[in-house]
RODO-2510 file (C-alpha; in nm, 4 decimals, decimal comma):
residues 287
     n   res          X          Y          Z
     1     m     8,3556    10,0737     9,1291
     2     l     8,3643     9,6929     9,1240
     3     t     8,5675     9,5963     8,8194
     4     t     8,7981     9,3291     8,6824
     5     g     9,1638     9,2647     8,7441
     6     k     9,2349     9,3299     8,3764
     7     a     9,0663     9,6715     8,3828
     8     i     9,2810     9,7717     8,6813
     9     l     9,6105     9,6198     8,5696
    10     d     9,5999     9,7380     8,2091
    11     v     9,6033    10,0970     8,3377
    12     a     9,8869    10,0152     8,5786
    13     n    10,0797     9,8591     8,2914
    14     e    10,0309    10,1667     8,0753
    15     h    10,1395    10,4061     8,3513
    16     s    10,4182    10,1967     8,5096
    17     f    10,2985    10,1406     8,8642
    18     a    10,1876     9,8407     9,0718
    19     v     9,8496     9,7814     9,2320
    20     p     9,8524     9,6261     9,5795
    21     a     9,6598     9,3002     9,6171
    22     f     9,5922     9,2821     9,9894
    23     n     9,4875     8,9424    10,1258
    24     i     9,2152     8,9800    10,3869
    25     s     9,0809     8,7263    10,6379
    26     d     8,7975     8,9055    10,8171
    27     w     8,5538     9,1934    10,7718
    28     a     8,7475     9,4406    10,9861
    29     m     9,0635     9,3909    10,7800
    30     f     8,8685     9,4299    10,4574
    31     r     8,7014     9,7494    10,5767
    32     g     9,0347     9,8948    10,6848
    33     i     9,2012     9,8134    10,3531
    34     v     8,9198     9,9763    10,1562
    35     e     8,9328    10,2844    10,3789
    36     i     9,3073    10,3379    10,3345
    37     s     9,2810    10,2777     9,9585
    38     e     9,0082    10,5405     9,9361
    39     e     9,2125    10,7814    10,1474
    40     k     9,5103    10,7326     9,9151
    41     n     9,2887    10,7344     9,6017
    42     a     9,4545    10,4096     9,4982
    43     p     9,3077    10,1202     9,2964
    44     l     9,2705     9,8022     9,5002
    45     i     9,2706     9,4294     9,4408
    46     v     9,1235     9,2335     9,7307
    47     g     9,2971     8,8957     9,7414
    48     i     9,1203     8,5997     9,9000
    49     h     9,3031     8,2661     9,9208
    50     p     9,1051     7,9373     9,9230
    51     d     9,1839     7,8989    10,2946
    52     e     9,0445     8,2481    10,3501
    53     v     8,7374     8,1716    10,1382
    54     r     8,6605     7,8761    10,3641
    55     h     8,7193     8,0914    10,6727
    56     i     8,5001     8,3886    10,5809
    57     g     8,2291     8,2109    10,3811
    58     r     8,0278     8,3034    10,0752
    59     e     7,8047     8,5458    10,2645
    60     m     8,0983     8,7732    10,3484
    61     i     8,2168     8,7647     9,9884
    62     t     7,8720     8,8894     9,8907
    63     g     7,9224     9,1758    10,1372
    64     i     8,2670     9,2498     9,9950
    65     i     8,1201     9,2766     9,6474
    66     e     7,8428     9,5067     9,7727
    67     r     8,0982     9,7361     9,9432
    68     a     8,3105     9,7437     9,6298
    69     h     8,0146     9,8770     9,4306
    70     s     8,0016    10,1861     9,6545
    71     s     8,3783    10,2446     9,6680
    72     t     8,5328    10,5685     9,5429
    73     v     8,8245    10,3715     9,3915
    74     p     8,8201    10,0747     9,1505
    75     i     8,8217     9,7376     9,3262
    76     a     8,8640     9,3863     9,1884
    77     i     8,7826     9,0760     9,3940
    78     h     9,0524     8,8191     9,3247
    79     w     9,0641     8,4450     9,4027
    80     d     9,4287     8,3950     9,4986
    81     h     9,6203     8,0729     9,4230
    82     g     9,3369     7,8680     9,2834
    83     a     9,4495     7,5065     9,2569
    84     t     9,1828     7,3371     9,0461
    85     y     8,9328     7,4062     8,7707
    86     e     8,6548     7,3252     9,0179
    87     q     8,7762     7,6041     9,2476
    88     m     8,7631     7,8433     8,9543
    89     l     8,4014     7,7468     8,8874
    90     q     8,3298     7,8197     9,2531
    91     a     8,4955     8,1607     9,2169
    92     f     8,2772     8,2420     8,9155
    93     q     7,9644     8,1407     9,1082
    94     y     8,0646     8,3523     9,4089
    95     g     8,1083     8,6645     9,1968
    96     f     8,4862     8,7047     9,1866
    97     t     8,5944     8,9385     8,9074
    98     s     8,9490     8,8024     8,8866
    99     v     9,1048     8,4608     8,9466
   100     m     9,4481     8,3079     8,9686
   101     i     9,4995     7,9510     8,8527
   102     d     9,8278     7,8307     8,9968
   103     g     9,9698     7,5385     8,7992
   104     s    10,3281     7,6369     8,8706
   105     l    10,4211     7,3047     9,0327
   106     k    10,2868     7,1045     8,7405
   107     p    10,4971     7,0128     8,4350
   108     f    10,4940     7,2988     8,1838
   109     d    10,2468     7,1338     7,9456
   110     e    10,0006     7,0579     8,2275
   111     n    10,0279     7,4114     8,3652
   112     l     9,9644     7,5470     8,0188
   113     a     9,6639     7,3198     7,9637
   114     i     9,4802     7,3968     8,2888
   115     t     9,5549     7,7695     8,2602
   116     k     9,4146     7,7788     7,9068
   117     k     9,1036     7,5884     8,0174
   118     v     9,0421     7,8341     8,3013
   119     t     9,1111     8,1355     8,0790
   120     d     8,8744     8,0186     7,8071
   121     s     8,5937     7,9766     8,0624
   122     a     8,6666     8,2945     8,2578
   123     h     8,6798     8,5180     7,9525
   124     v     8,3323     8,4044     7,8459
   125     l     8,2113     8,5495     8,1781
   126     g     8,4256     8,8630     8,1654
   127     v     8,6499     8,7437     8,4509
   128     s     9,0235     8,8147     8,4420
   129     v     9,2853     8,5416     8,4783
   130     e     9,6320     8,5380     8,6317
   131     g     9,8657     8,2456     8,5648
   132     e    10,2034     8,1616     8,7128
   133     l    10,5333     8,0341     8,5774
   134     g    10,8250     7,9328     8,7951
   135     t    10,7869     7,8825     9,1681
   136     i    10,8078     8,1296     9,4498
   137     g    10,9655     7,9923     9,7649
   138     g    10,7450     7,9561    10,0658
   139     n    10,7181     7,8510    10,4261
   140     d    10,3503     7,9194    10,4909
   141     s    10,0189     7,7674    10,3836
   142     y     9,9647     8,0285    10,1130
   143     a    10,2666     7,9243     9,9116
   144     e    10,2438     7,6790     9,6271
   145     a    10,2138     7,3463     9,8078
   146     g    10,5578     7,1959     9,8369
   147     a    10,7500     7,4851     9,6808
   148     a    11,0330     7,5249     9,9276
   149     e    11,2749     7,6722     9,6749
   150     i    11,2609     7,9382     9,4054
   151     i    11,2600     7,8202     9,0436
   152     y    11,3070     8,1293     8,8277
   153     t    11,0744     8,1975     8,5360
   154     d    11,2207     8,1179     8,1951
   155     p    11,1561     8,4020     7,9460
   156     d    11,1082     8,1645     7,6507
   157     d    10,8515     7,9674     7,8471
   158     a    10,6777     8,2915     7,9433
   159     v    10,6334     8,3919     7,5787
   160     t    10,4865     8,0527     7,4871
   161     f    10,2661     8,0467     7,7967
   162     v    10,1125     8,3905     7,7420
   163     k    10,0561     8,3353     7,3711
   164     t     9,8954     7,9938     7,4177
   165     t     9,6801     8,0561     7,7261
   166     g     9,5666     8,4152     7,6693
   167     v     9,6095     8,5057     8,0375
   168     d     9,5572     8,8685     8,1358
   169     s     9,8504     8,8770     8,3798
   170     l    10,1394     8,6530     8,4759
   171     a    10,2984     8,5893     8,8145
   172     i    10,6703     8,5380     8,7719
   173     a    10,9457     8,4101     8,9975
   174     i    11,2344     8,6572     9,0192
   175     g    11,3524     8,6080     9,3772
   176     t    11,0704     8,6454     9,6286
   177     f    10,9426     8,4170     9,9040
   178     h    10,5973     8,3603    10,0536
   179     g    10,5757     8,4397    10,4232
   180     f    10,8890     8,5443    10,6100
   181     y    11,2093     8,5304    10,4069
   182     p    11,4384     8,2498    10,5328
   183     a    11,7177     8,3764    10,7573
   184     h    11,9835     8,1863    10,5621
   185     l    11,8941     8,3517    10,2304
   186     k    11,9557     8,7077    10,1155
   187     p    11,6499     8,8716     9,9561
   188     e    11,7414     8,9856     9,6072
   189     l    11,5275     9,0406     9,3002
   190     k    11,6590     8,9546     8,9556
   191     l    11,5590     9,2823     8,7945
   192     d    11,7376     9,2029     8,4674
   193     l    11,5232     8,8909     8,4362
   194     l    11,2131     9,1024     8,5034
   195     k    11,3125     9,3456     8,2269
   196     e    11,3652     9,0653     7,9770
   197     i    11,0335     8,8958     8,0522
   198     k    10,8463     9,2269     8,0397
   199     s    10,9996     9,3246     7,7074
   200     r    10,8946     8,9950     7,5550
   201     v    10,5412     8,9404     7,6885
   202     g    10,4142     9,2952     7,7398
   203     i    10,1216     9,2026     7,9671
   204     p    10,0937     9,3011     8,3355
   205     l    10,3318     9,1034     8,5552
   206     v    10,2680     9,0005     8,9151
   207     l    10,4980     8,9685     9,2160
   208     h    10,4081     8,7310     9,4966
   209     g    10,5857     8,7190     9,8315
   210     g    10,7844     9,0406     9,8641
   211     s    10,7824     9,0717    10,2432
   212     g    11,1566     9,0376    10,2936
   213     n    11,2812     9,2302     9,9917
   214     p    11,4228     9,5834    10,0319
   215     d    11,1919     9,8729     9,9498
   216     d    11,4259    10,0070     9,6824
   217     e    11,4065     9,6773     9,4914
   218     i    11,0284     9,6637     9,5167
   219     r    10,9948    10,0274     9,4055
   220     e    11,2169     9,9642     9,1024
   221     a    11,0310     9,6435     9,0140
   222     a    10,7042     9,8378     9,0081
   223     r    10,8616    10,1025     8,7882
   224     i    11,0014     9,8635     8,5263
   225     g    10,7318     9,6031     8,4831
   226     i    10,5556     9,4622     8,7901
   227     n    10,1925     9,5801     8,7963
   228     k    10,0433     9,3808     9,0846
   229     i    10,2089     9,2961     9,4149
   230     n    10,0481     9,0580     9,6630
   231     i    10,0630     9,1631    10,0280
   232     s     9,9512     8,9291    10,3043
   233     t    10,2150     8,8685    10,5718
   234     d    10,3066     9,2322    10,6320
   235     i     9,9549     9,3602    10,7016
   236     k     9,8552     9,0562    10,9067
   237     v    10,1650     9,0781    11,1248
   238     a    10,0941     9,4470    11,1947
   239     y     9,7272     9,3752    11,2686
   240     h     9,7837     9,0819    11,5028
   241     d    10,0946     9,2165    11,6768
   242     k     9,8912     9,5203    11,7785
   243     m     9,6043     9,2933    11,8848
   244     r     9,8383     9,0992    12,1146
   245     e     9,9552     9,4289    12,2596
   246     v     9,6013     9,5543    12,3202
   247     l     9,4856     9,2275    12,4763
   248     g     9,7974     9,2055    12,6920
   249     s     9,7532     9,5543    12,8310
   250     d     9,4078     9,4955    12,9751
   251     s     9,2850     9,1505    13,0716
   252     k     8,9252     9,2778    13,0886
   253     v     8,8966     9,4102    12,7323
   254     r     8,6714     9,1824    12,5265
   255     e     8,4620     9,3832    12,2828
   256     p     8,5842     9,3927    11,9203
   257     n     8,4991     9,7632    11,8958
   258     a     8,7497     9,8229    12,1773
   259     i     9,0146     9,5819    12,0500
   260     q     9,0170     9,6357    11,6748
   261     p     9,0562    10,0112    11,6106
   262     a     9,4229    10,0231    11,7136
   263     c     9,4888     9,7029    11,5187
   264     l     9,3334     9,8506    11,2067
   265     d     9,5370    10,1683    11,2452
   266     a     9,8567     9,9612    11,2607
   267     m     9,7543     9,7618    10,9546
   268     k     9,6552    10,0729    10,7609
   269     e     9,9906    10,2340    10,8326
   270     v    10,1685     9,9396    10,6709
   271     a     9,9205     9,9327    10,3824
   272     a     9,9669    10,3059    10,3185
   273     h    10,3425    10,2554    10,2970
   274     k    10,2946     9,9790    10,0395
   275     i    10,0560    10,1899     9,8316
   276     d    10,3113    10,4732     9,8229
   277     l    10,5982    10,2333     9,7532
   278     f    10,4223    10,0759     9,4562
   279     g    10,3461    10,4159     9,3031
   280     a     9,9686    10,3607     9,3323
   281     t     9,8865    10,6711     9,5411
   282     g     9,6524    10,9022     9,3494
   283     k     9,6255    10,6634     9,0571
   284     g     9,2528    10,6171     9,1162
   285     a     9,2190    10,9360     8,9100
   286     l     9,3274    10,7417     8,6007
   287     y     9,0139    10,5262     8,6002
***
């Protein structure tokens, strides 16, 4: 069931739901995310950021691809927040079936140029491409480098960008933040802006950084035009908070097979909630 991001998101676009893109950083997390997706019969995009690629290594990515082939639900392997054309070439060589080229901090013309270059190359190989317009705020290493504030996506720019680059999906900035939402800001999505962009570009739209936004807003965004939602902070917090609890309760515990099961259960509970929230539960039947 290994497939491309486009194959997964085109169905989500047609049926008005969002596919979770869970960022994973080790094999246990990956296994748990696949298991809960199969239990929920939900399509899955496995997101791997360049920092995570360096952490887990090419050999584990080969294992991820092998596991995806035997999955009961469709899975795409997605390079998240690629920064350079050279990184995209690396993603192609590693076997990723979907990539994101993030030129959102560049001037519009430069973002357009590098995104088109990546898209032209990726499409020759059958790999899907996600671009980004506007900037999503962030206070962690997975945000766009230096993007402390949100710069909302301009609908006119979005039309030009999609038409010129040929991207398969577009990440837009409508009021989310990478990592934990700053305490001094109120999380609020600009759903009217989402509706306008969706009506004008038509392709699957992507939401990055929705950890602090209310469930009702996220649910509505998935219903009216967002087809992929990246989840990293929420599942990692659940996983590692439970790990701290397990390790703190018994100073002698040391084996991963004793430490990790409870951590995976905590992570899977959060992941299951997201799958339900995005409307992806049971949607594996559509593929």
